[in-house]
C-alpha positions as CSV (number, residue, x, y, z in Angstrom):
1,M,-7.2,12.4,-17.3
2,A,-9.1,15.7,-16.8
3,L,-10.3,16.5,-13.2
4,K,-13.9,16.2,-14.3
5,D,-13.3,12.7,-15.6
6,S,-11.3,11.8,-12.5
7,L,-14.1,12.9,-10.1
8,K,-16.7,11.1,-12.2
9,S,-14.6,7.9,-12.1
10,V,-14.1,8.2,-8.3
11,F,-17.8,8.8,-7.5
12,D,-19.1,6.1,-9.8
13,S,-16.8,3.5,-8.2
14,F,-17.5,1.2,-5.4
15,S,-13.8,1.3,-4.5
16,P,-12.8,5.0,-4.9
17,H,-9.8,4.5,-2.6
18,I,-8.3,2.1,-5.2
19,K,-8.9,4.5,-8.0
20,V,-7.3,7.4,-6.1
21,A,-4.3,5.3,-5.0
22,H,-3.7,4.0,-8.5
23,E,-3.9,7.5,-10.0
24,I,-1.3,8.6,-7.5
25,F,0.9,5.6,-8.3
26,R,0.7,6.4,-12.1
27,E,1.6,10.0,-11.5
28,H,4.4,9.2,-9.1
29,L,6.3,6.2,-10.3
30,N,8.9,6.1,-13.1
31,P,10.9,3.4,-14.8
32,G,13.8,2.4,-12.5
33,D,12.0,3.2,-9.2
34,H,11.9,0.7,-6.3
35,V,8.6,-0.4,-4.8
36,F,7.8,-2.4,-1.7
37,D,4.3,-4.0,-1.5
38,A,4.1,-5.1,2.1
39,T,0.8,-7.0,1.8
40,C,0.4,-8.0,-1.8
41,G,-2.9,-9.8,-1.3
42,N,-4.4,-10.6,-4.8
43,G,-1.6,-8.7,-6.6
44,N,-3.4,-5.7,-8.1
45,D,-1.1,-3.1,-6.7
46,T,2.0,-5.2,-7.4
47,L,0.9,-5.5,-11.1
48,L,0.4,-1.8,-11.5
49,A,3.7,-1.0,-9.8
50,A,5.6,-3.5,-12.0
51,S,4.1,-2.1,-15.1
52,L,5.2,1.4,-14.2
53,V,8.8,0.8,-12.9
54,F,10.1,-2.0,-15.2
55,P,12.3,-2.8,-17.0
56,N,14.9,-1.2,-14.8
57,G,13.0,-0.9,-11.6
58,K,12.5,-3.3,-8.7
59,V,9.3,-4.5,-7.0
60,M,9.4,-6.4,-3.7
61,A,6.1,-8.1,-2.8
62,C,5.4,-10.1,0.4
63,D,2.5,-11.5,2.2
64,L,2.1,-13.7,5.3
65,Q,-0.1,-16.2,3.4
66,E,1.1,-18.5,0.7
67,E,-2.4,-18.3,-0.9
68,A,-1.9,-14.5,-1.4
69,L,1.5,-15.0,-3.1
70,Q,0.1,-17.7,-5.4
71,K,-2.9,-15.5,-6.4
72,S,-0.6,-12.6,-7.1
73,K,1.8,-14.6,-9.2
74,T,-1.1,-16.0,-11.2
75,L,-2.4,-12.4,-11.8
76,L,1.0,-11.2,-13.0
77,G,1.6,-14.2,-15.2
78,P,5.1,-14.0,-16.9
79,L,5.7,-10.7,-15.3
80,S,5.8,-12.5,-11.9
81,Q,9.3,-13.8,-12.7
82,L,10.6,-10.2,-12.3
83,I,9.1,-9.7,-8.8
84,D,11.1,-10.4,-5.7
85,W,8.4,-12.5,-3.8
86,R,8.7,-13.3,-0.1
87,L,6.5,-15.2,2.3
88,G,6.6,-13.2,5.5
89,S,5.0,-10.6,7.7
90,H,4.9,-6.9,6.9
91,A,6.0,-6.4,10.5
92,E,9.3,-7.9,9.8
93,I,9.9,-6.5,6.3
94,P,11.6,-9.6,4.9
95,Y,14.0,-7.7,2.7
96,E,17.3,-5.8,3.2
97,I,16.1,-2.4,1.9
98,P,18.6,0.4,2.2
99,N,17.3,3.6,3.8
100,R,16.1,6.3,1.4
101,T,15.7,4.1,-1.7
102,L,11.9,3.4,-2.0
103,A,9.8,5.5,-4.3
104,L,6.6,3.8,-3.0
105,A,5.6,1.5,-0.1
106,I,2.1,0.0,-0.3
107,Y,0.0,-1.4,2.6
108,N,-3.5,-2.9,2.2
109,L,-4.5,-3.9,5.7
110,G,-7.2,-6.3,6.9
111,Y,-7.6,-9.7,5.4
112,L,-7.0,-11.3,2.0
113,P,-10.0,-10.5,-0.3
114,G,-11.8,-13.8,-0.9
115,G,-9.7,-15.5,1.9
116,N,-10.0,-16.3,5.6
117,K,-11.5,-13.2,7.2
118,T,-10.2,-14.2,10.7
119,F,-6.6,-14.0,9.4
120,T,-6.0,-10.2,9.6
121,T,-3.2,-7.7,10.0
122,Q,-2.8,-6.4,13.6
123,K,-2.4,-2.8,14.8
124,E,0.8,-3.4,16.8
125,S,2.7,-5.1,14.0
126,T,1.4,-2.6,11.4
127,I,2.6,0.4,13.4
128,E,6.0,-1.3,13.9
129,S,6.3,-1.9,10.2
130,L,5.2,1.6,9.2
131,S,7.7,3.2,11.5
132,I,10.5,1.1,9.8
133,V,9.4,1.6,6.2
134,L,9.2,5.4,6.6
135,E,13.0,5.3,6.9
136,K,13.2,3.4,3.6
137,L,11.4,6.1,1.6
138,K,13.6,8.3,-0.6
139,V,12.9,12.1,-0.5
140,G,9.7,12.5,-2.5
141,G,8.8,8.9,-1.8
142,I,5.2,7.9,-0.9
143,L,3.7,5.5,1.6
144,S,0.2,4.4,0.7
145,V,-1.9,2.7,3.5
146,T,-5.4,1.5,3.0
147,T,-7.3,0.5,6.1
148,Y,-10.5,-1.5,6.4
149,S,-12.5,-1.0,9.6
150,A,-15.5,-3.3,9.0
151,H,-13.9,-6.5,10.2
152,P,-13.1,-7.3,13.9
153,G,-10.1,-5.4,15.0
154,G,-10.1,-3.3,11.8
155,E,-11.5,-0.2,13.5
156,K,-8.8,-0.3,16.2
157,E,-6.1,-0.8,13.6
158,E,-7.4,2.1,11.5
159,R,-7.4,4.4,14.5
160,A,-3.9,3.4,15.4
161,V,-2.7,4.1,11.9
162,E,-4.4,7.5,11.9
163,T,-3.0,8.4,15.2
164,F,0.5,7.3,14.3
165,L,0.5,9.1,10.9
166,A,-0.9,12.3,12.5
167,S,2.0,12.4,14.9
168,L,4.6,12.5,12.1
169,E,6.7,15.7,12.0
170,R,5.0,18.0,9.5
171,K,8.2,19.6,8.2
172,K,9.4,16.2,7.2
173,F,6.2,14.4,6.1
174,G,3.0,15.4,4.3
175,V,0.1,13.2,5.3
176,I,-3.4,13.2,3.7
177,S,-6.3,10.8,3.9
178,F,-9.3,10.0,1.7
179,S,-12.5,8.5,2.9
180,W,-16.3,8.6,2.4
181,S,-17.8,10.9,5.0
182,N,-21.2,9.2,4.8
183,R,-19.9,5.6,4.7
184,P,-18.0,5.1,8.0
185,T,-17.0,1.5,7.4
186,A,-15.7,2.1,3.9
187,P,-12.0,1.7,3.3
188,K,-9.8,4.7,4.1
189,L,-6.7,5.7,2.2
190,F,-3.7,7.4,3.8
191,L,-0.9,8.9,1.7
192,V,2.4,10.0,3.3
193,K,5.1,11.8,1.3
194,L,8.6,12.3,2.6
195,L,9.3,16.0,2.1
196,A,12.9,16.3,3.3
């Protein structure tokens, strides 16, 4: 897609963070790659990742809510049989993932879209999980984190994520963020790449 088309697509969207993240995923992932979706929610990121890394890749998708897993499995249809699904917290990372093997780790924080808005990710468990998953990225691997500040606790979680990622060693990690400057409560996308 040409830059002109990409920019038009982003500005015309109500969810530009999703468009940017998905373009990065498409450019970055290859068949055979391993992906960890820490908060699979409704399954949109899981579906895209699976379509890019299969047939020889691996996608691990977890969520703390059974409702989220069921929604994701429904979205993926027959493809869901190829996903390693787990009911569990992103804080605990309910998988044995060897260090330096993930091409992509995905975190969509906040609450399940269309679900109970009082059931949200928490800043402490999120930071704990991010610190662990960074060790799982292979060189060149990417961590994608989308924060949502409009719900109770969301702003504190977003600030905690931003502070944590800003503290990463710059020779080892590249960290960028994408947000609307004139929409302070819009979702914010953070991308981290393991450089060495």
